[in-house]
C-alpha positions as CSV (number, residue, x, y, z in Angstrom):
1,M,259.5,-1.8,-6.4
2,T,256.7,0.6,-7.3
3,V,256.7,-0.2,-11.0
4,D,253.6,-2.5,-10.5
5,L,251.9,0.1,-8.3
6,L,248.4,1.0,-9.4
7,T,246.9,4.3,-8.2
8,R,243.2,4.6,-8.6
9,A,240.1,6.2,-7.1
10,E,239.0,4.6,-3.9
11,E,235.9,2.5,-4.2
12,P,233.4,1.5,-1.5
13,A,234.9,-2.0,-1.3
14,D,238.2,-0.4,-0.3
15,H,237.0,1.3,2.8
16,A,238.1,-1.4,5.3
17,A,241.6,-1.6,3.7
18,V,241.9,2.2,3.7
19,Y,241.0,2.2,7.5
20,E,243.6,-0.5,8.1
21,V,246.4,1.3,6.1
22,N,245.7,4.6,8.0
23,S,245.6,2.8,11.3
24,Q,249.0,1.1,10.6
25,A,250.7,4.3,9.3
26,F,249.9,6.4,12.3
27,A,250.4,6.0,16.1
28,T,246.6,6.1,16.7
29,T,243.5,5.5,14.7
30,M,242.7,9.3,14.6
31,E,243.6,9.6,10.9
32,A,241.6,6.5,10.0
33,E,238.6,7.9,11.9
34,L,239.1,11.3,10.2
35,V,239.0,9.7,6.7
36,E,235.7,7.9,7.8
37,A,234.3,11.3,8.9
38,L,235.4,13.2,5.7
39,R,234.1,10.5,3.5
40,A,230.7,10.9,5.0
41,A,230.6,14.7,5.1
42,A,233.0,16.5,2.8
43,I,232.3,17.5,-0.7
44,P,234.2,17.6,-3.0
45,L,236.4,14.7,-1.9
46,I,239.3,13.1,-3.9
47,S,240.3,9.8,-2.4
48,L,242.9,7.6,-4.1
49,V,244.5,4.3,-3.2
50,A,247.7,2.6,-4.0
51,E,247.3,-1.0,-4.9
52,L,250.1,-3.5,-5.1
53,D,249.7,-7.2,-5.8
54,R,245.9,-6.7,-5.5
55,G,246.2,-5.2,-2.0
56,I,245.7,-1.6,-0.7
57,V,249.0,-0.4,0.5
58,G,248.6,3.4,0.5
59,H,245.9,6.0,0.6
60,I,245.6,9.8,-0.1
61,L,242.7,12.2,0.6
62,F,241.9,15.6,-0.6
63,S,239.0,17.5,1.1
64,P,237.7,21.0,1.0
65,V,239.0,24.1,2.8
66,R,238.0,27.6,2.8
67,I,240.1,30.7,2.6
68,R,238.7,33.3,4.8
69,S,239.8,36.9,4.1
70,E,238.2,40.3,4.5
71,S,237.3,40.6,0.9
72,H,235.9,37.1,0.0
73,K,235.7,33.4,0.7
74,Y,237.4,31.0,-1.7
75,R,237.3,27.3,-1.7
76,A,240.3,25.0,-2.3
77,L,241.5,21.6,-1.3
78,A,243.7,20.2,1.4
79,L,245.9,17.1,1.0
80,G,245.7,14.8,4.1
81,P,245.9,12.4,5.5
82,M,248.2,10.4,3.4
83,A,249.3,7.0,4.5
84,V,251.5,4.1,3.4
85,R,251.7,0.7,5.0
86,P,254.8,1.0,7.3
87,D,256.6,-1.9,5.8
88,L,256.5,-0.3,2.4
89,Q,257.3,3.3,3.4
90,R,260.3,5.1,1.8
91,R,259.8,3.3,-1.5
92,G,258.1,6.0,-3.5
93,I,254.5,5.0,-2.9
94,G,253.7,8.2,-1.1
95,S,255.3,10.3,-3.9
96,Q,253.3,8.4,-6.5
97,L,250.1,9.1,-4.5
98,V,250.9,12.8,-4.3
99,V,251.5,13.1,-8.0
100,A,248.4,11.2,-8.9
101,G,246.4,13.1,-6.4
102,L,247.4,16.5,-7.7
103,E,246.6,15.3,-11.2
104,A,243.2,14.2,-10.0
105,C,242.6,17.7,-8.4
106,A,243.6,19.5,-11.6
107,R,241.2,17.2,-13.7
108,Q,238.4,18.2,-11.3
109,Q,239.2,21.9,-11.8
110,E,240.6,22.2,-8.3
111,F,243.7,24.5,-8.7
112,V,244.8,25.4,-5.2
113,V,245.9,22.6,-2.7
114,F,247.2,23.0,0.8
115,V,249.0,20.6,3.0
116,L,250.2,20.7,6.6
117,G,253.3,18.5,6.4
118,H,256.9,17.9,6.3
119,P,259.1,20.7,4.8
120,D,261.5,18.2,3.2
121,F,258.8,16.2,1.4
122,Y,256.1,18.4,-0.1
123,P,258.2,21.1,-1.9
124,R,259.4,18.5,-4.5
125,F,255.8,18.4,-5.8
126,G,255.4,22.2,-6.3
127,F,254.3,23.1,-2.8
128,A,255.7,26.4,-1.4
129,P,255.4,27.9,2.0
130,A,251.8,29.3,2.2
131,G,252.8,32.0,4.7
132,C,254.9,33.7,2.0
133,T,251.7,34.3,0.0
134,G,249.8,35.6,2.9
135,L,247.9,32.4,3.6
136,H,248.0,30.9,7.1
137,F,246.6,28.1,9.1
138,K,245.1,28.7,12.6
139,E,248.3,30.5,14.0
140,E,251.5,31.6,12.2
141,Q,253.5,29.1,14.3
142,F,252.3,26.5,11.7
143,D,253.8,28.5,8.8
144,P,257.0,26.3,8.5
145,Y,254.8,23.3,7.9
146,F,252.0,24.7,5.9
147,F,252.3,24.7,2.1
148,V,250.3,25.5,-0.9
149,A,250.5,24.3,-4.5
150,E,249.1,26.3,-7.4
151,L,247.9,23.8,-10.1
152,R,247.0,26.5,-12.6
153,E,249.1,29.6,-12.9
154,G,247.5,32.6,-11.4
155,A,245.1,30.6,-9.1
156,L,246.6,32.2,-6.0
157,E,246.6,35.7,-7.4
158,G,245.0,38.0,-4.9
159,L,244.4,35.3,-2.3
160,S,245.4,36.0,1.3
161,G,243.8,35.1,4.7
162,W,243.2,32.2,6.9
163,V,242.7,28.6,5.7
164,E,239.9,26.8,7.4
165,Y,239.9,23.0,7.2
166,H,236.7,21.0,7.2
167,P,235.2,20.8,10.7
168,A,235.9,17.0,10.8
169,F,239.6,17.9,11.4
170,D,238.6,19.4,14.8
171,Q,236.8,16.3,16.1
172,E,238.7,14.4,18.8
């Protein structure tokens, strides 16, 4: 099914289709609005689309986060949101977007990526529980769902503290 899938960088002409995919994939338009807000305010930003039969069927976004610790502040990226059109879910499109997205992060010299997501999905892409490394999101109750991927060996060395997502994530 996904053999003819093209993953590529999002272009301005894709914005409406990306909004629609995110709106369809989630129960509300909150994620679609988040993408709009991050697109306007977050740097760096990695935004990829999945195209099938010349239509956008999936989207993945990576935006900046900061790691706040007593000793220093360190910048990294967070994966999310990721969306696949509901009628095409569970066919490998999301997996292809994650792989392509992590490769794009590495090409842009971004070597630490976080995700708040499903514990059965993200570990297959090299994500490990962030709490085990001393990195947390908001409260430790999120630890079972908060993961980190090290895209270059040693990138997490010496890092610990609280991960702060872009302020757009806190907008209602």
